[in-house]
C-alpha positions in Angstrom: 143.1 74.7 132.4 141.8 72.0 134.6 139.9 68.8 133.6 139.1 65.6 135.3 140.3 62.2 133.8 138.8 59.1 135.4 138.1 61.0 138.6 141.5 62.6 138.8 142.0 66.4 138.5 144.6 67.3 135.8 146.1 70.5 134.5 146.5 70.6 130.7 147.4 73.2 128.1 144.7 75.4 126.6 143.6 74.5 123.0 144.5 70.8 123.2 142.4 68.3 121.3 141.2 65.0 122.8 143.4 63.1 120.3 146.5 65.1 121.3 145.8 64.5 125.0 145.4 60.7 124.5 148.7 60.7 122.6 150.5 62.7 125.4 149.2 60.1 127.9 150.7 57.4 125.6 147.4 55.5 125.4 146.8 52.8 122.7 144.4 54.9 120.5 143.0 51.8 118.8 142.0 50.2 122.1 140.4 53.0 124.1 136.9 54.6 124.3 136.3 58.1 125.7 133.3 59.7 127.3 133.4 63.5 127.6 130.9 65.0 130.0 128.8 61.8 129.9 128.7 61.7 126.1 130.7 59.1 124.1 133.1 60.8 121.7 133.3 58.9 118.4 136.9 58.2 117.4 136.5 60.0 114.1 135.9 63.2 116.1 138.9 63.0 118.5 141.1 65.2 116.3 138.5 68.0 116.2 137.3 67.8 119.8 138.9 70.7 121.7 138.9 70.2 125.4 137.6 72.9 127.7 138.2 73.9 131.2 136.1 71.8 133.6 135.6 68.9 131.1 135.1 65.5 132.7 136.6 62.5 130.8 136.2 58.8 131.4 138.7 56.7 129.4 138.4 52.9 129.3 140.7 50.5 127.6 139.0 47.7 125.7 140.1 44.2 126.7 139.6 41.0 124.7 139.6 37.3 125.4 138.9 35.9 128.8 136.6 38.8 130.0 133.4 37.7 131.7 130.2 38.3 129.8 129.0 41.9 129.9 132.5 43.2 130.6 133.6 45.4 127.7 136.6 47.1 129.2 138.4 48.4 132.2 138.8 51.9 133.5 142.4 53.1 133.1 144.4 54.3 136.0 146.3 57.3 134.7 
């Protein structure tokens, strides 16, 4: 099935959860936030959130120290 991650079209396996996708992408799970179809997905729901064809994900990595005020994270280039 096809989904979009940070504006980039990707082909992924059917029946994959959000958590499994993030692990496959080797992202630091403790330092990312995810929006699915314009809705924030709480971390506690990642393992039960099945991705669907056409989903649009935005994944940002949280950064600490030295960031200007109002800057909570940066969009990941995947």
